[in-house]
N, CA, C and O atoms as CSV, one atom per row, in Angstrom:
chain,resi,resn,atom,element,x,y,z
A,1,MET,N,N,40.775,126.275,-42.031
A,1,MET,CA,C,41.532,125.215,-41.448
A,1,MET,C,C,42.894,125.196,-42.138
A,1,MET,O,O,42.978,125.148,-43.365
A,2,LYS,N,N,43.926,125.233,-41.360
A,2,LYS,CA,C,45.271,125.207,-41.907
A,2,LYS,C,C,45.819,123.796,-41.808
A,2,LYS,O,O,45.755,123.161,-40.755
A,3,LEU,N,N,46.350,123.320,-42.904
A,3,LEU,CA,C,46.915,121.983,-42.941
A,3,LEU,C,C,48.433,122.094,-43.052
A,3,LEU,O,O,48.953,122.871,-43.852
A,4,TYR,N,N,49.121,121.325,-42.255
A,4,TYR,CA,C,50.580,121.350,-42.258
A,4,TYR,C,C,51.097,119.917,-42.316
A,4,TYR,O,O,50.459,118.991,-41.816
A,5,ARG,N,N,52.247,119.755,-42.926
A,5,ARG,CA,C,52.927,118.470,-42.905
A,5,ARG,C,C,54.325,118.693,-42.359
A,5,ARG,O,O,54.906,119.763,-42.536
A,6,LYS,N,N,54.847,117.710,-41.713
A,6,LYS,CA,C,56.172,117.852,-41.106
A,6,LYS,C,C,57.231,117.308,-42.049
A,6,LYS,O,O,57.134,116.173,-42.516
A,7,GLU,N,N,58.243,118.123,-42.329
A,7,GLU,CA,C,59.357,117.663,-43.147
A,7,GLU,C,C,60.468,117.121,-42.269
A,7,GLU,O,O,60.964,116.017,-42.493
A,8,LYS,N,N,60.846,117.877,-41.297
A,8,LYS,CA,C,61.882,117.451,-40.367
A,8,LYS,C,C,61.355,117.693,-38.966
A,8,LYS,O,O,60.286,118.278,-38.788
A,9,LYS,N,N,62.081,117.257,-38.006
A,9,LYS,CA,C,61.656,117.409,-36.629
A,9,LYS,C,C,61.445,118.887,-36.312
A,9,LYS,O,O,62.322,119.721,-36.537
A,10,ASP,N,N,60.256,119.189,-35.784
A,10,ASP,CA,C,59.861,120.523,-35.355
A,10,ASP,C,C,59.778,121.528,-36.500
A,10,ASP,O,O,59.824,122.732,-36.246
A,11,GLN,N,N,59.658,121.084,-37.743
A,11,GLN,CA,C,59.438,121.986,-38.865
A,11,GLN,C,C,58.079,121.650,-39.473
A,11,GLN,O,O,57.760,120.479,-39.683
A,12,ALA,N,N,57.297,122.657,-39.750
A,12,ALA,CA,C,55.995,122.457,-40.376
A,12,ALA,C,C,55.941,123.290,-41.640
A,12,ALA,O,O,56.306,124.465,-41.635
A,13,VAL,N,N,55.489,122.688,-42.709
A,13,VAL,CA,C,55.353,123.372,-43.985
A,13,VAL,C,C,53.877,123.358,-44.339
A,13,VAL,O,O,53.211,122.332,-44.203
A,14,LYS,N,N,53.366,124.493,-44.793
A,14,LYS,CA,C,51.954,124.584,-45.136
A,14,LYS,C,C,51.667,123.695,-46.347
A,14,LYS,O,O,52.396,123.720,-47.339
A,15,VAL,N,N,50.589,122.907,-46.244
A,15,VAL,CA,C,50.205,121.995,-47.311
A,15,VAL,C,C,49.320,122.756,-48.287
A,15,VAL,O,O,48.301,123.324,-47.894
A,16,THR,N,N,49.707,122.767,-49.554
A,16,THR,CA,C,48.940,123.501,-50.563
A,16,THR,C,C,48.765,122.634,-51.790
A,16,THR,O,O,49.430,121.609,-51.944
A,17,GLY,N,N,47.868,123.052,-52.658
A,17,GLY,CA,C,47.692,122.432,-53.962
A,17,GLY,C,C,47.300,120.975,-53.897
A,17,GLY,O,O,46.373,120.597,-53.181
A,18,LEU,N,N,48.019,120.156,-54.655
A,18,LEU,CA,C,47.714,118.743,-54.795
A,18,LEU,C,C,47.841,118.002,-53.462
A,18,LEU,O,O,47.062,117.092,-53.179
A,19,PHE,N,N,48.821,118.393,-52.648
A,19,PHE,CA,C,49.004,117.715,-51.369
A,19,PHE,C,C,47.799,117.920,-50.464
A,19,PHE,O,O,47.421,117.015,-49.720
A,20,ARG,N,N,47.198,119.095,-50.519
A,20,ARG,CA,C,46.004,119.351,-49.712
A,20,ARG,C,C,44.852,118.463,-50.190
A,20,ARG,O,O,44.122,117.898,-49.376
A,21,PHE,N,N,44.690,118.339,-51.523
A,21,PHE,CA,C,43.635,117.479,-52.064
A,21,PHE,C,C,43.846,116.033,-51.624
A,21,PHE,O,O,42.899,115.360,-51.216
A,22,LEU,N,N,45.064,115.565,-51.707
A,22,LEU,CA,C,45.346,114.185,-51.319
A,22,LEU,C,C,45.118,113.970,-49.829
A,22,LEU,O,O,44.696,112.891,-49.414
A,23,HIS,N,N,45.391,114.980,-49.034
A,23,HIS,CA,C,45.173,114.863,-47.590
A,23,HIS,C,C,43.685,114.775,-47.271
A,23,HIS,O,O,43.285,114.007,-46.396
A,24,ASN,N,N,42.863,115.551,-47.971
A,24,ASN,CA,C,41.426,115.582,-47.695
A,24,ASN,C,C,40.653,114.502,-48.432
A,24,ASN,O,O,39.521,114.201,-48.050
A,25,SER,N,N,41.221,113.910,-49.471
A,25,SER,CA,C,40.453,112.964,-50.276
A,25,SER,C,C,40.092,111.708,-49.484
A,25,SER,O,O,39.000,111.171,-49.665
A,26,GLY,N,N,40.964,111.233,-48.625
A,26,GLY,CA,C,40.648,110.065,-47.810
A,26,GLY,C,C,39.481,110.327,-46.876
A,26,GLY,O,O,38.621,109.468,-46.681
A,27,GLN,N,N,39.461,111.515,-46.304
A,27,GLN,CA,C,38.369,111.883,-45.413
A,27,GLN,C,C,37.070,111.996,-46.209
A,27,GLN,O,O,36.026,111.546,-45.738
A,28,SER,N,N,37.111,112.580,-47.393
A,28,SER,CA,C,35.909,112.728,-48.215
A,28,SER,C,C,35.367,111.373,-48.634
A,28,SER,O,O,34.158,111.148,-48.599
A,29,ILE,N,N,36.254,110.470,-49.032
A,29,ILE,CA,C,35.814,109.142,-49.442
A,29,ILE,C,C,35.137,108.431,-48.272
A,29,ILE,O,O,34.110,107.775,-48.453
A,30,MET,N,N,35.700,108.557,-47.094
A,30,MET,CA,C,35.111,107.913,-45.913
A,30,MET,C,C,33.754,108.522,-45.584
A,30,MET,O,O,32.833,107.796,-45.210
A,31,GLU,N,N,33.612,109.829,-45.713
A,31,GLU,CA,C,32.331,110.478,-45.443
A,31,GLU,C,C,31.273,110.020,-46.439
A,31,GLU,O,O,30.136,109.745,-46.053
A,32,TYR,N,N,31.640,109.935,-47.727
A,32,TYR,CA,C,30.688,109.463,-48.728
A,32,TYR,C,C,30.312,108.003,-48.481
A,32,TYR,O,O,29.155,107.623,-48.664
A,33,ALA,N,N,31.258,107.200,-48.077
A,33,ALA,CA,C,30.972,105.795,-47.792
A,33,ALA,C,C,30.005,105.672,-46.615
A,33,ALA,O,O,29.063,104.882,-46.671
A,34,LEU,N,N,30.225,106.435,-45.566
A,34,LEU,CA,C,29.324,106.393,-44.405
A,34,LEU,C,C,27.936,106.899,-44.773
A,34,LEU,O,O,26.933,106.354,-44.312
A,35,LEU,N,N,27.871,107.935,-45.597
A,35,LEU,CA,C,26.583,108.457,-46.036
A,35,LEU,C,C,25.839,107.410,-46.861
A,35,LEU,O,O,24.635,107.225,-46.688
A,36,THR,N,N,26.544,106.732,-47.748
A,36,THR,CA,C,25.932,105.686,-48.571
A,36,THR,C,C,25.420,104.540,-47.708
A,36,THR,O,O,24.328,104.024,-47.947
A,37,VAL,N,N,26.195,104.141,-46.712
A,37,VAL,CA,C,25.771,103.067,-45.808
A,37,VAL,C,C,24.532,103.495,-45.016
A,37,VAL,O,O,23.621,102.692,-44.816
A,38,ALA,N,N,24.493,104.740,-44.569
A,38,ALA,CA,C,23.340,105.223,-43.802
A,38,ALA,C,C,22.076,105.246,-44.657
A,38,ALA,O,O,21.005,104.854,-44.192
A,39,VAL,N,N,22.193,105.702,-45.900
A,39,VAL,CA,C,21.028,105.742,-46.794
A,39,VAL,C,C,20.559,104.327,-47.110
A,39,VAL,O,O,19.357,104.063,-47.121
A,40,ALA,N,N,21.488,103.421,-47.364
A,40,ALA,CA,C,21.119,102.029,-47.644
A,40,ALA,C,C,20.429,101.393,-46.438
A,40,ALA,O,O,19.447,100.668,-46.598
A,41,ALA,N,N,20.931,101.656,-45.247
A,41,ALA,CA,C,20.308,101.114,-44.035
A,41,ALA,C,C,18.895,101.660,-43.861
A,41,ALA,O,O,17.997,100.933,-43.437
A,42,ALA,N,N,18.693,102.933,-44.183
A,42,ALA,CA,C,17.357,103.526,-44.072
A,42,ALA,C,C,16.392,102.860,-45.050
A,42,ALA,O,O,15.250,102.569,-44.693
A,43,PHE,N,N,16.844,102.617,-46.279
A,43,PHE,CA,C,15.981,101.952,-47.252
A,43,PHE,C,C,15.660,100.530,-46.835
A,43,PHE,O,O,14.529,100.077,-47.014
A,44,ILE,N,N,16.618,99.823,-46.289
A,44,ILE,CA,C,16.376,98.451,-45.836
A,44,ILE,C,C,15.388,98.447,-44.676
A,44,ILE,O,O,14.517,97.579,-44.611
A,45,ALA,N,N,15.511,99.403,-43.762
A,45,ALA,CA,C,14.586,99.481,-42.628
A,45,ALA,C,C,13.173,99.850,-43.087
A,45,ALA,O,O,12.195,99.373,-42.512
A,46,MET,N,N,13.058,100.689,-44.108
A,46,MET,CA,C,11.746,101.125,-44.593
A,46,MET,C,C,11.093,100.096,-45.506
A,46,MET,O,O,9.899,100.193,-45.788
A,47,GLN,N,N,11.847,99.127,-45.965
A,47,GLN,CA,C,11.343,98.159,-46.920
A,47,GLN,C,C,10.114,97.417,-46.384
A,47,GLN,O,O,9.163,97.195,-47.135
A,48,GLN,N,N,10.111,97.035,-45.127
A,48,GLN,CA,C,8.966,96.330,-44.539
A,48,GLN,C,C,7.719,97.200,-44.540
A,48,GLN,O,O,6.627,96.722,-44.849
A,49,PHE,N,N,7.874,98.475,-44.196
A,49,PHE,CA,C,6.716,99.371,-44.139
A,49,PHE,C,C,6.147,99.616,-45.536
A,49,PHE,O,O,4.931,99.667,-45.718
A,50,ILE,N,N,7.028,99.765,-46.511
A,50,ILE,CA,C,6.575,99.982,-47.886
A,50,ILE,C,C,5.856,98.742,-48.402
A,50,ILE,O,O,4.824,98.855,-49.064
A,51,LEU,N,N,6.389,97.562,-48.107
A,51,LEU,CA,C,5.768,96.317,-48.533
A,51,LEU,C,C,4.378,96.157,-47.915
A,51,LEU,O,O,3.430,95.787,-48.608
A,52,ARG,N,N,4.257,96.429,-46.637
A,52,ARG,CA,C,2.949,96.316,-45.969
A,52,ARG,C,C,1.937,97.304,-46.537
A,52,ARG,O,O,0.775,96.952,-46.742
A,53,ALA,N,N,2.368,98.535,-46.791
A,53,ALA,CA,C,1.466,99.543,-47.341
A,53,ALA,C,C,1.009,99.152,-48.745
A,53,ALA,O,O,-0.156,99.337,-49.097
A,54,THR,N,N,1.919,98.618,-49.534
A,54,THR,CA,C,1.570,98.189,-50.889
A,54,THR,C,C,0.577,97.033,-50.853
A,54,THR,O,O,-0.390,97.020,-51.615
A,55,GLN,N,N,0.811,96.066,-49.974
A,55,GLN,CA,C,-0.109,94.935,-49.861
A,55,GLN,C,C,-1.491,95.379,-49.389
A,55,GLN,O,O,-2.505,94.865,-49.862
A,56,ALA,N,N,-1.532,96.328,-48.461
A,56,ALA,CA,C,-2.823,96.825,-47.978
A,56,ALA,C,C,-3.579,97.545,-49.093
A,56,ALA,O,O,-4.794,97.395,-49.223
A,57,ARG,N,N,-2.859,98.324,-49.895
A,57,ARG,CA,C,-3.505,99.032,-51.002
A,57,ARG,C,C,-4.034,98.038,-52.035
A,57,ARG,O,O,-5.140,98.213,-52.547
A,58,LEU,N,N,-3.266,97.008,-52.343
A,58,LEU,CA,C,-3.730,95.996,-53.299
A,58,LEU,C,C,-4.914,95.213,-52.758
A,58,LEU,O,O,-5.826,94.878,-53.514
A,59,ARG,N,N,-4.917,94.918,-51.480
A,59,ARG,CA,C,-6.052,94.214,-50.867
A,59,ARG,C,C,-7.316,95.071,-50.943
A,59,ARG,O,O,-8.400,94.548,-51.200
A,60,LEU,N,N,-7.189,96.387,-50.723
A,60,LEU,CA,C,-8.331,97.293,-50.806
A,60,LEU,C,C,-8.892,97.320,-52.225
A,60,LEU,O,O,-10.107,97.261,-52.415
A,61,ILE,N,N,-8.021,97.409,-53.210
A,61,ILE,CA,C,-8.468,97.419,-54.605
A,61,ILE,C,C,-9.125,96.084,-54.956
A,61,ILE,O,O,-10.149,96.058,-55.638
A,62,GLU,N,N,-8.546,94.988,-54.498
A,62,GLU,CA,C,-9.113,93.666,-54.760
A,62,GLU,C,C,-10.508,93.539,-54.151
A,62,GLU,O,O,-11.414,92.998,-54.784
A,63,ASP,N,N,-10.680,94.029,-52.938
A,63,ASP,CA,C,-11.988,93.959,-52.284
A,63,ASP,C,C,-13.023,94.820,-52.999
A,63,ASP,O,O,-14.199,94.458,-53.044
A,64,GLN,N,N,-12.609,95.939,-53.549
A,64,GLN,CA,C,-13.543,96.796,-54.272
A,64,GLN,C,C,-13.954,96.176,-55.602
A,64,GLN,O,O,-15.109,96.300,-56.011
A,65,VAL,N,N,-13.038,95.522,-56.268
A,65,VAL,CA,C,-13.334,94.897,-57.560
A,65,VAL,C,C,-14.160,93.630,-57.365
A,65,VAL,O,O,-15.120,93.403,-58.101
A,66,ASN,N,N,-13.808,92.817,-56.401
A,66,ASN,CA,C,-14.467,91.529,-56.167
A,66,ASN,C,C,-15.423,91.623,-54.970
A,66,ASN,O,O,-15.198,90.996,-53.935
A,67,GLN,N,N,-16.467,92.397,-55.125
A,67,GLN,CA,C,-17.435,92.503,-54.030
A,67,GLN,C,C,-18.207,91.201,-53.930
A,67,GLN,O,O,-18.477,90.547,-54.937
A,68,PRO,N,N,-18.563,90.827,-52.700
A,68,PRO,CA,C,-19.280,89.557,-52.531
A,68,PRO,C,C,-20.654,89.577,-53.202
A,68,PRO,O,O,-21.324,90.608,-53.263
A,69,VAL,N,N,-21.046,88.421,-53.695
A,69,VAL,CA,C,-22.333,88.276,-54.364
A,69,VAL,C,C,-23.361,87.830,-53.325
A,69,VAL,O,O,-23.141,86.851,-52.611
A,70,VAL,N,N,-24.474,88.540,-53.241
A,70,VAL,CA,C,-25.529,88.206,-52.297
A,70,VAL,C,C,-26.687,87.589,-53.085
A,70,VAL,O,O,-27.218,88.186,-54.022
A,71,VAL,N,N,-27.057,86.389,-52.676
A,71,VAL,CA,C,-28.149,85.664,-53.350
A,71,VAL,C,C,-29.363,85.745,-52.446
A,71,VAL,O,O,-29.297,85.395,-51.267
A,72,VAL,N,N,-30.484,86.212,-53.009
A,72,VAL,CA,C,-31.711,86.326,-52.237
A,72,VAL,C,C,-32.666,85.216,-52.710
A,72,VAL,O,O,-32.950,85.090,-53.901
A,73,ASN,N,N,-33.150,84.419,-51.753
A,73,ASN,CA,C,-34.104,83.351,-52.087
A,73,ASN,C,C,-35.520,83.942,-52.194
A,73,ASN,O,O,-35.996,84.617,-51.282
A,74,PRO,N,N,-36.177,83.672,-53.326
A,74,PRO,CA,C,-37.561,84.222,-53.482
A,74,PRO,C,C,-38.627,83.431,-52.771
A,74,PRO,O,O,-39.803,83.790,-52.828
């Protein structure tokens, strides 16, 4: 990809070195920000499923530990 900046009307100068970094840094920051927002949204959406699975696992363990007591009349 060739990057150019305009100095005067109808003149293009190839962007190199620091100017190229500065030109691309805004785009990179925006891409990282969007990626971070997407990952955060995925974690927020999965939070309900993780909570339900954890509660179900704890309920199963609780039921195994606290089995009902059966009293037999003689």
